[in-house]
matplotlib code that plots the C-alpha trace (Angstrom):
import matplotlib.pyplot as plt

x = [92.3, 92.4, 91.1, 88.2, 87.3, 87.4, 85.1, 82.7, 82.6, 81.9, 79.0, 77.6, 77.8, 76.4, 73.4, 70.1, 68.3, 65.2, 62.1, 60.2, 56.6, 54.2, 52.9, 49.5, 46.9, 44.7, 41.0, 39.1, 36.7, 33.2, 30.7, 27.2, 25.0, 21.9, 19.7, 20.8, 20.5, 17.0, 16.1, 17.0, 15.2, 12.2, 12.2, 12.5, 9.6, 6.9, 8.0, 8.9, 11.6, 11.1, 11.5, 14.6, 16.2, 15.3, 16.8, 20.0, 20.3, 20.1, 22.7, 25.1, 25.0, 24.8, 27.3, 29.9, 28.5, 25.2, 26.5, 24.6, 21.2, 18.3, 16.1, 13.0, 14.1, 15.2, 12.3, 9.7, 11.3, 11.3, 7.7, 6.3, 8.3, 6.9, 3.4, 3.5, 4.4, 1.2, -1.0, -0.5, -1.3, 1.6, 4.0, 3.0, 4.7, 8.0, 10.9, 12.9, 15.9, 14.1, 12.4, 15.6, 17.5, 14.9, 12.0, 13.4, 16.4, 16.0, 17.9, 18.5, 21.9, 24.0, 21.3, 20.6, 19.1, 15.6, 12.4, 10.7, 8.6, 5.5, 5.3, 5.6, 3.3, 0.6, 1.2, 1.5, -1.2, -4.1, -2.4, -2.3, -5.6, -7.3, -4.3, -4.6, -1.0, 2.5, 2.6, -0.6, 0.7, 4.0, 2.3, 0.0, 2.9, 5.0, 2.0, 0.7, 3.3, 5.4, 2.4, 0.8, 3.9, 4.7, 8.3, 9.7, 13.1, 15.1, 18.9, 18.4, 18.2, 20.6, 22.3, 21.8, 21.3, 18.5, 16.5, 12.7, 11.8, 14.5, 13.1, 9.5, 10.6, 12.3, 9.8, 12.6, 15.1, 17.6, 17.2, 18.9, 16.4, 13.5, 14.8, 15.1, 11.5, 10.1, 12.2, 11.2, 7.5, 7.5, 9.2, 6.7, 3.9, 6.0, 7.2, 10.9, 12.8, 16.3, 18.4, 20.4, 22.5, 25.6, 28.5, 29.2, 27.5, 29.7, 29.5, 30.5, 26.9, 27.2, 25.6, 22.1, 20.1, 16.8, 14.6, 14.1, 11.2, 10.7, 7.4, 6.3, 9.3, 12.1, 13.7, 12.2, 13.0, 10.6, 10.9]
y = [72.4, 69.2, 67.1, 69.5, 69.3, 65.5, 65.5, 67.9, 65.6, 62.6, 64.4, 65.3, 61.8, 60.2, 62.5, 60.5, 60.3, 62.4, 60.6, 58.8, 59.7, 57.2, 54.6, 55.2, 52.8, 51.2, 51.7, 48.4, 47.5, 48.5, 45.7, 46.6, 46.4, 48.2, 45.1, 44.1, 47.7, 47.8, 44.6, 45.8, 49.1, 47.2, 45.0, 48.1, 49.9, 47.4, 43.8, 44.2, 42.5, 39.2, 40.7, 42.6, 39.5, 37.5, 40.2, 40.3, 36.5, 36.3, 39.0, 37.5, 34.0, 34.8, 33.3, 35.8, 35.4, 36.8, 40.2, 42.0, 40.4, 42.7, 44.4, 43.0, 39.4, 39.9, 41.9, 39.7, 36.6, 38.0, 39.3, 36.0, 33.8, 35.7, 35.7, 31.9, 31.5, 33.3, 31.8, 28.1, 26.3, 23.9, 26.9, 28.6, 26.0, 26.0, 27.0, 30.2, 28.1, 26.0, 29.0, 30.9, 28.0, 26.0, 28.2, 31.7, 31.1, 32.5, 29.5, 25.8, 25.1, 26.9, 27.3, 30.5, 33.1, 34.1, 35.3, 31.9, 32.3, 34.1, 31.6, 28.5, 29.8, 30.3, 26.8, 25.1, 26.8, 25.2, 21.8, 22.0, 23.8, 20.7, 19.6, 19.7, 18.9, 19.3, 15.6, 15.8, 18.9, 17.3, 14.2, 16.3, 18.4, 15.3, 13.7, 16.6, 19.2, 17.6, 16.6, 20.1, 21.8, 19.0, 18.4, 14.9, 13.2, 13.4, 13.7, 15.7, 19.0, 21.8, 21.6, 19.5, 22.3, 24.1, 26.6, 26.3, 28.3, 26.6, 23.1, 24.3, 25.8, 22.6, 20.2, 18.0, 17.9, 15.6, 14.6, 17.9, 20.0, 18.0, 18.5, 22.2, 22.4, 20.4, 22.1, 25.5, 24.5, 23.3, 26.5, 28.6, 27.2, 27.4, 23.8, 23.5, 21.7, 21.1, 19.3, 16.2, 13.8, 11.7, 12.7, 9.2, 5.8, 3.0, 1.2, 4.3, 4.7, 8.4, 10.8, 11.5, 14.4, 14.2, 16.5, 16.2, 17.9, 18.6, 16.9, 15.2, 16.6, 15.2, 15.3, 12.8, 11.8, 12.5, 12.5]
z = [-101.5, -103.7, -100.8, -100.3, -104.0, -103.9, -100.9, -102.6, -105.7, -103.6, -101.9, -105.3, -106.7, -103.5, -103.5, -103.5, -106.8, -107.3, -106.1, -108.9, -109.6, -108.0, -110.3, -111.9, -110.4, -112.9, -112.2, -111.8, -114.6, -113.5, -113.5, -114.7, -111.6, -112.9, -112.8, -109.3, -108.0, -109.5, -107.8, -104.3, -104.9, -106.1, -103.0, -100.7, -102.4, -101.4, -100.7, -97.1, -95.1, -96.8, -100.2, -99.3, -97.8, -100.9, -103.2, -101.2, -101.1, -104.9, -105.2, -102.7, -104.3, -108.0, -110.3, -111.6, -115.1, -114.0, -112.9, -115.7, -115.7, -116.7, -114.1, -115.8, -115.3, -111.7, -110.5, -112.2, -110.8, -107.3, -107.5, -108.8, -106.4, -103.4, -104.9, -105.3, -101.7, -100.8, -103.5, -103.2, -100.0, -100.0, -100.5, -97.3, -95.1, -97.0, -94.8, -95.5, -96.3, -98.9, -100.4, -100.9, -102.3, -104.2, -105.1, -105.6, -108.0, -111.5, -113.1, -112.5, -114.0, -116.5, -119.1, -120.9, -118.6, -119.4, -117.7, -117.6, -114.5, -116.0, -118.9, -116.7, -114.1, -116.8, -118.0, -114.6, -112.5, -114.3, -114.0, -110.2, -109.7, -108.2, -106.2, -102.4, -101.5, -103.0, -103.7, -105.8, -107.6, -108.5, -109.8, -111.9, -113.3, -114.1, -115.8, -117.9, -118.4, -121.2, -123.2, -122.8, -124.1, -126.6, -125.4, -125.1, -124.8, -128.0, -128.4, -131.5, -129.6, -130.2, -126.8, -123.7, -121.2, -123.1, -121.3, -121.1, -124.2, -126.3, -125.4, -126.1, -129.5, -130.5, -129.0, -127.7, -124.9, -123.2, -119.6, -118.6, -120.6, -119.3, -115.7, -116.1, -117.4, -114.5, -111.8, -113.0, -113.4, -109.8, -108.6, -110.4, -108.2, -105.0, -104.8, -103.8, -106.6, -107.8, -110.4, -109.4, -111.5, -112.1, -114.2, -115.5, -114.9, -113.6, -117.0, -119.0, -120.5, -120.1, -117.6, -116.4, -114.8, -113.0, -110.9, -107.2, -105.3, -101.6, -100.5, -97.3, -95.5, -97.7, -101.1, -103.5, -107.0, -109.9, -113.6]

ax = plt.figure().add_subplot(projection="3d")
ax.plot(x, y, z, "-o")
ax.set_aspect("equal")
plt.show()
């Protein structure tokens, strides 16, 4: 009898514990996608396969910080980039790769995001009106744009990576701000353009940024 009671007690103490409730999974933080969803919808509604590809390219390669850009900025940028490709003769021969990487983007570096394309197109289109080639257009922009908007090199700016409107409002910009202006002015009229630079000169004189444009089948320095 005693042995049976001990065996019963051991069975009770050895019984498996009741299963624990499964842990509550935390829901991922939702990222605001309204602007990007609107961009793809805008492309599907009337921009054809090229517009859809361009919208998806921008979305796939955007920086993480740009997840919540406005629909107005994104759709206007796409519409005017595609329109420039049709409007300006030098833009019609730009390859798809160059267009996507160096005409279409809505920003140049890490400057403040803004809807710069309408403003710079209005400023730049008259400058290149008599140009027959991309080379002539770039030379005209580089010669006339900064005087037209009254922006010149000056280290007294508020920040080195000023966006276009910040540089225009201050009337001054560093090499980075001037580069952003020229790159985006060129892109507004369908000329592939990008920023280049060095982090530090060999003699510790600081850094430098300059624009490069795609003309005559290769990247060339301007500034």
